[in-house]
FIPADO-873276 format. One record per residue (C-alpha): chain; residue in one letter; z, x, y negated. Coordinates in steps of 0.05 Angstrom, whole numbers, plus 5000, padded with zeros to 4 digits. Example, Ala and Ser with C-alpha at 12.3 -4.5 7.8 and 13.67 -1.06 7.14 Angstrom:
REM FIPADO-873276
{cadena = A residuo = a Z = 5156 X = 5246 Y = 5090} .
{cadena = A residuo = s Z = 5143 X = 5273 Y = 5021} .
END
This chain:
REM FIPADO-873276
{cadena = A residuo = m Z = 5311 X = 4532 Y = 4711} .
{cadena = A residuo = p Z = 5366 X = 4578 Y = 4740} .
{cadena = A residuo = y Z = 5373 X = 4592 Y = 4813} .
{cadena = A residuo = d Z = 5439 X = 4587 Y = 4834} .
{cadena = A residuo = l Z = 5493 X = 4541 Y = 4878} .
{cadena = A residuo = g Z = 5495 X = 4487 Y = 4831} .
{cadena = A residuo = d Z = 5575 X = 4499 Y = 4826} .
{cadena = A residuo = s Z = 5599 X = 4530 Y = 4763} .
{cadena = A residuo = a Z = 5663 X = 4561 Y = 4794} .
{cadena = A residuo = l Z = 5621 X = 4594 Y = 4856} .
{cadena = A residuo = d Z = 5567 X = 4615 Y = 4808} .
{cadena = A residuo = a Z = 5620 X = 4649 Y = 4759} .
{cadena = A residuo = k Z = 5650 X = 4683 Y = 4818} .
{cadena = A residuo = l Z = 5582 X = 4707 Y = 4845} .
{cadena = A residuo = k Z = 5569 X = 4741 Y = 4772} .
{cadena = A residuo = d Z = 5636 X = 4771 Y = 4770} .
{cadena = A residuo = l Z = 5620 X = 4802 Y = 4842} .
{cadena = A residuo = v Z = 5552 X = 4830 Y = 4823} .
{cadena = A residuo = d Z = 5584 X = 4855 Y = 4756} .
{cadena = A residuo = s Z = 5641 X = 4886 Y = 4785} .
{cadena = A residuo = v Z = 5593 X = 4928 Y = 4829} .
{cadena = A residuo = l Z = 5554 X = 4949 Y = 4766} .
{cadena = A residuo = a Z = 5616 X = 4975 Y = 4731} .
{cadena = A residuo = d Z = 5641 X = 5018 Y = 4789} .
{cadena = A residuo = g Z = 5587 X = 5067 Y = 4767} .
{cadena = A residuo = n Z = 5557 X = 5084 Y = 4835} .
{cadena = A residuo = h Z = 5484 X = 5064 Y = 4824} .
{cadena = A residuo = h Z = 5428 X = 5084 Y = 4777} .
{cadena = A residuo = a Z = 5436 X = 5065 Y = 4702} .
{cadena = A residuo = d Z = 5368 X = 5035 Y = 4701} .
{cadena = A residuo = h Z = 5382 X = 4981 Y = 4750} .
{cadena = A residuo = t Z = 5438 X = 4952 Y = 4707} .
{cadena = A residuo = h Z = 5386 X = 4898 Y = 4690} .
{cadena = A residuo = d Z = 5366 X = 4877 Y = 4754} .
{cadena = A residuo = n Z = 5438 X = 4839 Y = 4766} .
{cadena = A residuo = d Z = 5400 X = 4772 Y = 4761} .
{cadena = A residuo = i Z = 5352 X = 4795 Y = 4819} .
{cadena = A residuo = i Z = 5408 X = 4818 Y = 4861} .
{cadena = A residuo = g Z = 5448 X = 4746 Y = 4843} .
{cadena = A residuo = e Z = 5395 X = 4707 Y = 4870} .
{cadena = A residuo = m Z = 5392 X = 4741 Y = 4933} .
{cadena = A residuo = l Z = 5463 X = 4729 Y = 4944} .
{cadena = A residuo = v Z = 5454 X = 4658 Y = 4931} .
{cadena = A residuo = s Z = 5394 X = 4655 Y = 4979} .
{cadena = A residuo = g Z = 5444 X = 4681 Y = 5028} .
{cadena = A residuo = l Z = 5498 X = 4631 Y = 5013} .
{cadena = A residuo = k Z = 5447 X = 4571 Y = 5008} .
{cadena = A residuo = m Z = 5428 X = 4588 Y = 5080} .
{cadena = A residuo = l Z = 5498 X = 4580 Y = 5101} .
{cadena = A residuo = r Z = 5501 X = 4518 Y = 5065} .
{cadena = A residuo = d Z = 5436 X = 4490 Y = 5091} .
{cadena = A residuo = d Z = 5469 X = 4507 Y = 5167} .
{cadena = A residuo = t Z = 5414 X = 4552 Y = 5181} .
{cadena = A residuo = d Z = 5405 X = 4567 Y = 5257} .
{cadena = A residuo = r Z = 5439 X = 4634 Y = 5273} .
{cadena = A residuo = g Z = 5366 X = 4660 Y = 5305} .
{cadena = A residuo = d Z = 5342 X = 4648 Y = 5236} .
{cadena = A residuo = l Z = 5397 X = 4680 Y = 5203} .
{cadena = A residuo = k Z = 5394 X = 4740 Y = 5248} .
{cadena = A residuo = l Z = 5315 X = 4749 Y = 5232} .
{cadena = A residuo = v Z = 5335 X = 4751 Y = 5158} .
{cadena = A residuo = n Z = 5389 X = 4795 Y = 5161} .
{cadena = A residuo = s Z = 5350 X = 4845 Y = 5202} .
{cadena = A residuo = a Z = 5289 X = 4841 Y = 5156} .
{cadena = A residuo = l Z = 5335 X = 4852 Y = 5098} .
{cadena = A residuo = k Z = 5364 X = 4913 Y = 5129} .
{cadena = A residuo = e Z = 5306 X = 4950 Y = 5154} .
{cadena = A residuo = m Z = 5270 X = 4941 Y = 5084} .
{cadena = A residuo = r Z = 5336 X = 4962 Y = 5050} .
{cadena = A residuo = y Z = 5338 X = 5026 Y = 5088} .
{cadena = A residuo = s Z = 5258 X = 5035 Y = 5079} .
{cadena = A residuo = f Z = 5263 X = 5036 Y = 5006} .
{cadena = A residuo = v Z = 5320 X = 5090 Y = 5010} .
{cadena = A residuo = v Z = 5281 X = 5136 Y = 5053} .
{cadena = A residuo = f Z = 5210 X = 5135 Y = 5016} .
{cadena = A residuo = s Z = 5247 X = 5132 Y = 4942} .
{cadena = A residuo = q Z = 5263 X = 5208 Y = 4952} .
{cadena = A residuo = y Z = 5187 X = 5216 Y = 4955} .
{cadena = A residuo = r Z = 5161 X = 5165 Y = 4906} .
{cadena = A residuo = n Z = 5120 X = 5218 Y = 4869} .
{cadena = A residuo = t Z = 5084 X = 5245 Y = 4926} .
{cadena = A residuo = p Z = 5019 X = 5210 Y = 4947} .
{cadena = A residuo = k Z = 5016 X = 5184 Y = 5020} .
{cadena = A residuo = v Z = 4960 X = 5171 Y = 5072} .
{cadena = A residuo = t Z = 4974 X = 5128 Y = 5128} .
{cadena = A residuo = i Z = 4940 X = 5139 Y = 5194} .
{cadena = A residuo = f Z = 4927 X = 5088 Y = 5242} .
{cadena = A residuo = g Z = 4904 X = 5088 Y = 5311} .
{cadena = A residuo = s Z = 4915 X = 5082 Y = 5389} .
{cadena = A residuo = a Z = 4982 X = 5096 Y = 5421} .
{cadena = A residuo = r Z = 4943 X = 5116 Y = 5488} .
{cadena = A residuo = t Z = 4890 X = 5170 Y = 5456} .
{cadena = A residuo = q Z = 4903 X = 5234 Y = 5495} .
{cadena = A residuo = p Z = 4910 X = 5301 Y = 5467} .
{cadena = A residuo = e Z = 4847 X = 5328 Y = 5496} .
{cadena = A residuo = d Z = 4806 X = 5269 Y = 5465} .
{cadena = A residuo = p Z = 4763 X = 5291 Y = 5403} .
{cadena = A residuo = n Z = 4793 X = 5235 Y = 5369} .
{cadena = A residuo = y Z = 4866 X = 5264 Y = 5371} .
{cadena = A residuo = k Z = 4838 X = 5328 Y = 5350} .
{cadena = A residuo = l Z = 4804 X = 5301 Y = 5285} .
{cadena = A residuo = a Z = 4870 X = 5261 Y = 5270} .
{cadena = A residuo = a Z = 4909 X = 5321 Y = 5275} .
{cadena = A residuo = e Z = 4861 X = 5358 Y = 5236} .
{cadena = A residuo = f Z = 4853 X = 5309 Y = 5177} .
{cadena = A residuo = a Z = 4927 X = 5306 Y = 5177} .
{cadena = A residuo = r Z = 4934 X = 5383 Y = 5165} .
{cadena = A residuo = t Z = 4879 X = 5375 Y = 5110} .
{cadena = A residuo = m Z = 4912 X = 5327 Y = 5070} .
{cadena = A residuo = t Z = 4980 X = 5358 Y = 5070} .
{cadena = A residuo = d Z = 4943 X = 5424 Y = 5050} .
{cadena = A residuo = a Z = 4919 X = 5375 Y = 4988} .
{cadena = A residuo = r Z = 4995 X = 5356 Y = 4974} .
{cadena = A residuo = w Z = 4999 X = 5292 Y = 5008} .
{cadena = A residuo = m Z = 5043 X = 5263 Y = 5057} .
{cadena = A residuo = v Z = 5028 X = 5227 Y = 5125} .
{cadena = A residuo = i Z = 5059 X = 5163 Y = 5152} .
{cadena = A residuo = t Z = 5042 X = 5138 Y = 5225} .
{cadena = A residuo = g Z = 5073 X = 5087 Y = 5269} .
{cadena = A residuo = a Z = 5115 X = 5147 Y = 5299} .
{cadena = A residuo = g Z = 5087 X = 5138 Y = 5369} .
{cadena = A residuo = p Z = 5039 X = 5184 Y = 5414} .
{cadena = A residuo = g Z = 4971 X = 5180 Y = 5417} .
{cadena = A residuo = i Z = 4930 X = 5183 Y = 5344} .
{cadena = A residuo = m Z = 5003 X = 5169 Y = 5311} .
{cadena = A residuo = e Z = 5026 X = 5237 Y = 5343} .
{cadena = A residuo = a Z = 4968 X = 5275 Y = 5326} .
{cadena = A residuo = g Z = 4976 X = 5255 Y = 5255} .
{cadena = A residuo = n Z = 5052 X = 5274 Y = 5256} .
{cadena = A residuo = l Z = 5030 X = 5338 Y = 5289} .
{cadena = A residuo = g Z = 4977 X = 5356 Y = 5236} .
{cadena = A residuo = a Z = 5025 X = 5337 Y = 5182} .
{cadena = A residuo = g Z = 5085 X = 5373 Y = 5210} .
{cadena = A residuo = q Z = 5160 X = 5361 Y = 5206} .
{cadena = A residuo = e Z = 5171 X = 5365 Y = 5133} .
{cadena = A residuo = l Z = 5112 X = 5328 Y = 5114} .
{cadena = A residuo = g Z = 5100 X = 5265 Y = 5155} .
{cadena = A residuo = f Z = 5138 X = 5195 Y = 5163} .
{cadena = A residuo = g Z = 5145 X = 5156 Y = 5224} .
{cadena = A residuo = v Z = 5151 X = 5083 Y = 5212} .
{cadena = A residuo = n Z = 5174 X = 5061 Y = 5281} .
{cadena = A residuo = i Z = 5166 X = 4997 Y = 5318} .
{cadena = A residuo = r Z = 5216 X = 4983 Y = 5375} .
{cadena = A residuo = l Z = 5178 X = 4966 Y = 5443} .
{cadena = A residuo = p Z = 5208 X = 4965 Y = 5513} .
{cadena = A residuo = f Z = 5151 X = 5016 Y = 5536} .
{cadena = A residuo = e Z = 5152 X = 5054 Y = 5473} .
{cadena = A residuo = s Z = 5215 X = 5058 Y = 5436} .
{cadena = A residuo = e Z = 5222 X = 5138 Y = 5419} .
{cadena = A residuo = p Z = 5190 X = 5166 Y = 5364} .
{cadena = A residuo = n Z = 5143 X = 5227 Y = 5376} .
{cadena = A residuo = e Z = 5175 X = 5297 Y = 5368} .
{cadena = A residuo = y Z = 5134 X = 5320 Y = 5305} .
{cadena = A residuo = i Z = 5174 X = 5279 Y = 5253} .
{cadena = A residuo = h Z = 5236 X = 5297 Y = 5220} .
{cadena = A residuo = e Z = 5302 X = 5247 Y = 5240} .
{cadena = A residuo = s Z = 5308 X = 5238 Y = 5162} .
{cadena = A residuo = r Z = 5234 X = 5208 Y = 5155} .
{cadena = A residuo = v Z = 5242 X = 5159 Y = 5223} .
{cadena = A residuo = i Z = 5251 X = 5091 Y = 5200} .
{cadena = A residuo = n Z = 5261 X = 5040 Y = 5255} .
{cadena = A residuo = f Z = 5237 X = 4973 Y = 5257} .
{cadena = A residuo = k Z = 5248 X = 4907 Y = 5305} .
{cadena = A residuo = y Z = 5196 X = 4871 Y = 5265} .
{cadena = A residuo = f Z = 5124 X = 4879 Y = 5258} .
{cadena = A residuo = f Z = 5117 X = 4844 Y = 5197} .
{cadena = A residuo = t Z = 5171 X = 4884 Y = 5160} .
{cadena = A residuo = r Z = 5134 X = 4948 Y = 5183} .
{cadena = A residuo = k Z = 5070 X = 4924 Y = 5159} .
{cadena = A residuo = l Z = 5100 X = 4915 Y = 5092} .
{cadena = A residuo = m Z = 5124 X = 4985 Y = 5090} .
{cadena = A residuo = f Z = 5059 X = 5016 Y = 5107} .
{cadena = A residuo = v Z = 5020 X = 4973 Y = 5054} .
{cadena = A residuo = k Z = 5077 X = 4989 Y = 5001} .
{cadena = A residuo = e Z = 5088 X = 5057 Y = 5010} .
{cadena = A residuo = s Z = 5017 X = 5081 Y = 5018} .
{cadena = A residuo = d Z = 4965 X = 5103 Y = 4976} .
{cadena = A residuo = a Z = 4909 X = 5108 Y = 5022} .
{cadena = A residuo = f Z = 4892 X = 5093 Y = 5097} .
{cadena = A residuo = a Z = 4847 X = 5131 Y = 5152} .
{cadena = A residuo = i Z = 4845 X = 5086 Y = 5210} .
{cadena = A residuo = f Z = 4820 X = 5117 Y = 5276} .
{cadena = A residuo = p Z = 4798 X = 5084 Y = 5343} .
{cadena = A residuo = g Z = 4853 X = 5038 Y = 5370} .
{cadena = A residuo = g Z = 4865 X = 4973 Y = 5406} .
{cadena = A residuo = f Z = 4887 X = 4902 Y = 5387} .
{cadena = A residuo = g Z = 4946 X = 4936 Y = 5340} .
{cadena = A residuo = t Z = 4898 X = 4983 Y = 5304} .
{cadena = A residuo = q Z = 4848 X = 4922 Y = 5293} .
{cadena = A residuo = d Z = 4905 X = 4879 Y = 5266} .
{cadena = A residuo = e Z = 4926 X = 4929 Y = 5219} .
{cadena = A residuo = a Z = 4853 X = 4943 Y = 5200} .
{cadena = A residuo = f Z = 4834 X = 4870 Y = 5182} .
{cadena = A residuo = e Z = 4905 X = 4856 Y = 5150} .
{cadena = A residuo = l Z = 4894 X = 4919 Y = 5102} .
{cadena = A residuo = l Z = 4820 X = 4892 Y = 5084} .
{cadena = A residuo = t Z = 4847 X = 4824 Y = 5079} .
{cadena = A residuo = l Z = 4902 X = 4842 Y = 5028} .
{cadena = A residuo = m Z = 4851 X = 4880 Y = 4985} .
{cadena = A residuo = q Z = 4797 X = 4827 Y = 4993} .
{cadena = A residuo = t Z = 4843 X = 4775 Y = 4968} .
{cadena = A residuo = g Z = 4879 X = 4814 Y = 4917} .
{cadena = A residuo = k Z = 4945 X = 4818 Y = 4952} .
{cadena = A residuo = s Z = 4953 X = 4885 Y = 4948} .
{cadena = A residuo = d Z = 4923 X = 4937 Y = 4891} .
{cadena = A residuo = m Z = 4858 X = 4973 Y = 4917} .
{cadena = A residuo = h Z = 4869 X = 5033 Y = 4956} .
{cadena = A residuo = p Z = 4817 X = 5081 Y = 4993} .
{cadena = A residuo = i Z = 4808 X = 5052 Y = 5071} .
{cadena = A residuo = v Z = 4769 X = 5106 Y = 5113} .
{cadena = A residuo = l Z = 4749 X = 5091 Y = 5184} .
{cadena = A residuo = m Z = 4747 X = 5153 Y = 5223} .
{cadena = A residuo = e Z = 4725 X = 5176 Y = 5290} .
{cadena = A residuo = a Z = 4697 X = 5238 Y = 5330} .
{cadena = A residuo = e Z = 4624 X = 5247 Y = 5323} .
{cadena = A residuo = g Z = 4585 X = 5207 Y = 5388} .
{cadena = A residuo = t Z = 4642 X = 5172 Y = 5401} .
{cadena = A residuo = g Z = 4612 X = 5108 Y = 5371} .
{cadena = A residuo = y Z = 4674 X = 5065 Y = 5365} .
{cadena = A residuo = w Z = 4666 X = 5036 Y = 5303} .
{cadena = A residuo = d Z = 4589 X = 5012 Y = 5320} .
{cadena = A residuo = a Z = 4606 X = 4950 Y = 5349} .
{cadena = A residuo = w Z = 4659 X = 4936 Y = 5297} .
{cadena = A residuo = l Z = 4605 X = 4944 Y = 5245} .
{cadena = A residuo = g Z = 4559 X = 4896 Y = 5284} .
{cadena = A residuo = f Z = 4614 X = 4842 Y = 5276} .
{cadena = A residuo = i Z = 4621 X = 4859 Y = 5202} .
{cadena = A residuo = t Z = 4543 X = 4844 Y = 5192} .
{cadena = A residuo = e Z = 4548 X = 4779 Y = 5231} .
{cadena = A residuo = l Z = 4604 X = 4759 Y = 5189} .
{cadena = A residuo = e Z = 4562 X = 4777 Y = 5130} .
{cadena = A residuo = k Z = 4497 X = 4742 Y = 5158} .
{cadena = A residuo = q Z = 4543 X = 4679 Y = 5166} .
{cadena = A residuo = g Z = 4572 X = 4683 Y = 5093} .
{cadena = A residuo = m Z = 4643 X = 4692 Y = 5111} .
{cadena = A residuo = i Z = 4644 X = 4760 Y = 5073} .
{cadena = A residuo = s Z = 4609 X = 4778 Y = 5016} .
{cadena = A residuo = p Z = 4562 X = 4842 Y = 5022} .
{cadena = A residuo = d Z = 4607 X = 4872 Y = 4964} .
{cadena = A residuo = d Z = 4666 X = 4874 Y = 5017} .
{cadena = A residuo = r Z = 4630 X = 4928 Y = 5047} .
{cadena = A residuo = s Z = 4655 X = 4972 Y = 4985} .
{cadena = A residuo = l Z = 4729 X = 4964 Y = 5013} .
{cadena = A residuo = f Z = 4718 X = 5011 Y = 5064} .
{cadena = A residuo = t Z = 4678 X = 5082 Y = 5086} .
{cadena = A residuo = l Z = 4661 X = 5101 Y = 5157} .
{cadena = A residuo = t Z = 4656 X = 5174 Y = 5168} .
{cadena = A residuo = n Z = 4667 X = 5227 Y = 5223} .
{cadena = A residuo = s Z = 4674 X = 5283 Y = 5172} .
{cadena = A residuo = i Z = 4746 X = 5304 Y = 5148} .
{cadena = A residuo = e Z = 4712 X = 5336 Y = 5084} .
{cadena = A residuo = d Z = 4681 X = 5268 Y = 5071} .
{cadena = A residuo = a Z = 4747 X = 5229 Y = 5086} .
{cadena = A residuo = s Z = 4788 X = 5272 Y = 5048} .
{cadena = A residuo = d Z = 4743 X = 5273 Y = 4986} .
{cadena = A residuo = e Z = 4734 X = 5192 Y = 4993} .
{cadena = A residuo = i Z = 4817 X = 5192 Y = 4983} .
{cadena = A residuo = r Z = 4821 X = 5240 Y = 4933} .
{cadena = A residuo = n Z = 4764 X = 5223 Y = 4892} .
{cadena = A residuo = f Z = 4793 X = 5154 Y = 4887} .
{cadena = A residuo = y Z = 4849 X = 5173 Y = 4842} .
{cadena = A residuo = s Z = 4806 X = 5232 Y = 4808} .
{cadena = A residuo = n Z = 4808 X = 5181 Y = 4741} .
{cadena = A residuo = y Z = 4835 X = 5117 Y = 4768} .
{cadena = A residuo = h Z = 4909 X = 5112 Y = 4773} .
{cadena = A residuo = s Z = 4933 X = 5039 Y = 4784} .
{cadena = A residuo = m Z = 4926 X = 4970 Y = 4759} .
{cadena = A residuo = r Z = 4974 X = 4921 Y = 4735} .
{cadena = A residuo = y Z = 4965 X = 4846 Y = 4712} .
{cadena = A residuo = v Z = 4990 X = 4831 Y = 4644} .
{cadena = A residuo = k Z = 4985 X = 4763 Y = 4612} .
{cadena = A residuo = g Z = 4932 X = 4741 Y = 4664} .
{cadena = A residuo = r Z = 4887 X = 4800 Y = 4644} .
{cadena = A residuo = l Z = 4876 X = 4864 Y = 4694} .
{cadena = A residuo = v Z = 4890 X = 4928 Y = 4666} .
{cadena = A residuo = l Z = 4869 X = 4989 Y = 4700} .
{cadena = A residuo = r Z = 4900 X = 5053 Y = 4684} .
{cadena = A residuo = m Z = 4865 X = 5121 Y = 4685} .
{cadena = A residuo = h Z = 4875 X = 5194 Y = 4673} .
{cadena = A residuo = r Z = 4823 X = 5207 Y = 4625} .
{cadena = A residuo = p Z = 4806 X = 5161 Y = 4559} .
{cadena = A residuo = p Z = 4745 X = 5118 Y = 4569} .
{cadena = A residuo = k Z = 4694 X = 5141 Y = 4526} .
{cadena = A residuo = p Z = 4648 X = 5077 Y = 4488} .
{cadena = A residuo = d Z = 4584 X = 5097 Y = 4534} .
{cadena = A residuo = l Z = 4625 X = 5083 Y = 4594} .
{cadena = A residuo = i Z = 4657 X = 5014 Y = 4562} .
{cadena = A residuo = k Z = 4582 X = 4992 Y = 4547} .
{cadena = A residuo = s Z = 4560 X = 5015 Y = 4616} .
{cadena = A residuo = l Z = 4614 X = 4974 Y = 4650} .
{cadena = A residuo = n Z = 4604 X = 4914 Y = 4611} .
{cadena = A residuo = t Z = 4529 X = 4918 Y = 4626} .
{cadena = A residuo = e Z = 4539 X = 4930 Y = 4700} .
{cadena = A residuo = f Z = 4600 X = 4886 Y = 4718} .
{cadena = A residuo = s Z = 4599 X = 4823 Y = 4672} .
{cadena = A residuo = d Z = 4589 X = 4784 Y = 4739} .
{cadena = A residuo = i Z = 4660 X = 4794 Y = 4751} .
{cadena = A residuo = v Z = 4692 X = 4781 Y = 4681} .
{cadena = A residuo = s Z = 4712 X = 4705 Y = 4666} .
{cadena = A residuo = t Z = 4716 X = 4710 Y = 4595} .
{cadena = A residuo = g Z = 4709 X = 4765 Y = 4538} .
{cadena = A residuo = q Z = 4685 X = 4837 Y = 4546} .
{cadena = A residuo = i Z = 4717 X = 4899 Y = 4587} .
{cadena = A residuo = e Z = 4754 X = 4937 Y = 4535} .
{cadena = A residuo = a Z = 4794 X = 4995 Y = 4517} .
{cadena = A residuo = i Z = 4861 X = 4979 Y = 4499} .
{cadena = A residuo = d Z = 4927 X = 5020 Y = 4475} .
{cadena = A residuo = i Z = 4990 X = 5010 Y = 4524} .
{cadena = A residuo = t Z = 5013 X = 4934 Y = 4525} .
{cadena = A residuo = p Z = 5083 X = 4912 Y = 4504} .
{cadena = A residuo = d Z = 5095 X = 4895 Y = 4573} .
{cadena = A residuo = e Z = 5082 X = 4962 Y = 4599} .
{cadena = A residuo = t Z = 5120 X = 4991 Y = 4548} .
{cadena = A residuo = a Z = 5180 X = 4948 Y = 4558} .
{cadena = A residuo = s Z = 5183 X = 4973 Y = 4634} .
{cadena = A residuo = d Z = 5165 X = 5043 Y = 4622} .
{cadena = A residuo = d Z = 5105 X = 5034 Y = 4659} .
{cadena = A residuo = n Z = 5056 X = 5099 Y = 4662} .
{cadena = A residuo = v Z = 5059 X = 5101 Y = 4588} .
{cadena = A residuo = e Z = 5025 X = 5165 Y = 4583} .
{cadena = A residuo = l Z = 4958 X = 5133 Y = 4620} .
{cadena = A residuo = h Z = 4894 X = 5105 Y = 4583} .
{cadena = A residuo = r Z = 4874 X = 5039 Y = 4593} .
{cadena = A residuo = i Z = 4818 X = 4985 Y = 4598} .
{cadena = A residuo = r Z = 4828 X = 4911 Y = 4604} .
{cadena = A residuo = l Z = 4783 X = 4854 Y = 4631} .
{cadena = A residuo = h Z = 4795 X = 4780 Y = 4645} .
{cadena = A residuo = f Z = 4778 X = 4789 Y = 4724} .
{cadena = A residuo = n Z = 4755 X = 4727 Y = 4761} .
{cadena = A residuo = r Z = 4806 X = 4745 Y = 4819} .
{cadena = A residuo = r Z = 4754 X = 4735 Y = 4864} .
{cadena = A residuo = n Z = 4703 X = 4793 Y = 4872} .
{cadena = A residuo = f Z = 4747 X = 4849 Y = 4896} .
{cadena = A residuo = g Z = 4688 X = 4888 Y = 4929} .
{cadena = A residuo = r Z = 4657 X = 4893 Y = 4857} .
{cadena = A residuo = l Z = 4727 X = 4909 Y = 4833} .
{cadena = A residuo = r Z = 4725 X = 4971 Y = 4878} .
{cadena = A residuo = m Z = 4654 X = 4991 Y = 4852} .
{cadena = A residuo = l Z = 4679 X = 4986 Y = 4779} .
{cadena = A residuo = i Z = 4736 X = 5033 Y = 4801} .
{cadena = A residuo = d Z = 4687 X = 5081 Y = 4833} .
{cadena = A residuo = r Z = 4644 X = 5076 Y = 4771} .
{cadena = A residuo = i Z = 4705 X = 5095 Y = 4726} .
{cadena = A residuo = n Z = 4718 X = 5156 Y = 4774} .
{cadena = A residuo = e Z = 4642 X = 5186 Y = 4760} .
{cadena = A residuo = t Z = 4659 X = 5198 Y = 4693} .
{cadena = A residuo = p Z = 4665 X = 5276 Y = 4689} .
{cadena = A residuo = e Z = 4728 X = 5303 Y = 4658} .
{cadena = A residuo = d Z = 4690 X = 5333 Y = 4600} .
{cadena = A residuo = a Z = 4647 X = 5271 Y = 4594} .
END
């Protein structure tokens, strides 16, 4: 059923408007087939007008859309460069060992040709941008009464200002390939649990999450105790622990993140089946091992090596990569992370 205004004359005018914008040539040719989505966005705006939506609600939607649009523009210029987000307290001082650890971790990741995203504020965020340097860092800034200006270590062209936490969080998750979480307060814990929730429920693709702290500071000890209690009471699965790694070693954190993408590349559901894309072709012995070790997360059939699917070909979606496919039960995402780790164990010459 089409999503439209239900008025043929108005719907025709909207279509003409979208077509005229496409006809002016001031856009990427690949987007000419997206006119239906743009049309539906305009329909939603006009429906809110027709619904007599409260002005405060309209302002919320308008601000969120503008924030997302500008964020897309900024990040699109660096689409092919991997990025790690650093979370942590705004109150951490430069003399704190965790500040120094965050700065050195960021420097290590940029040396490995990654870029760094932070919340643009002081403390751990500042340390991350300091370590990354102005040319390799982003600041996803939230406007707060007591903390409004981004730190000095981010180039202004890569600072994005947000009014709302929800749009800011969306951009962190959408644009990051990995996450490093340092000691912090309510905000940091909120970000940590939201990340874990998104991956545990399949609302986000798999990404490496590293919990970091300076040696001897003990921040994560009580947190791990709480996680153990959740597990004891059956509120999380023991396998969910595989969704994160705890370390105070920069080398181990960097290895954890980069090794995650050593063979595994990305995932996509195609006609209800999960397709995992990888850099190296899966050998028969690996497929056999995966079916033995991970049969518990396969709803029907088996894990199999496949050629690129027609849906991926049609959207030019990583056509050069190799693939395996399974009917994943969409429940045991901790086990799925273990499967990805198993794929990455395969040596390049195997």
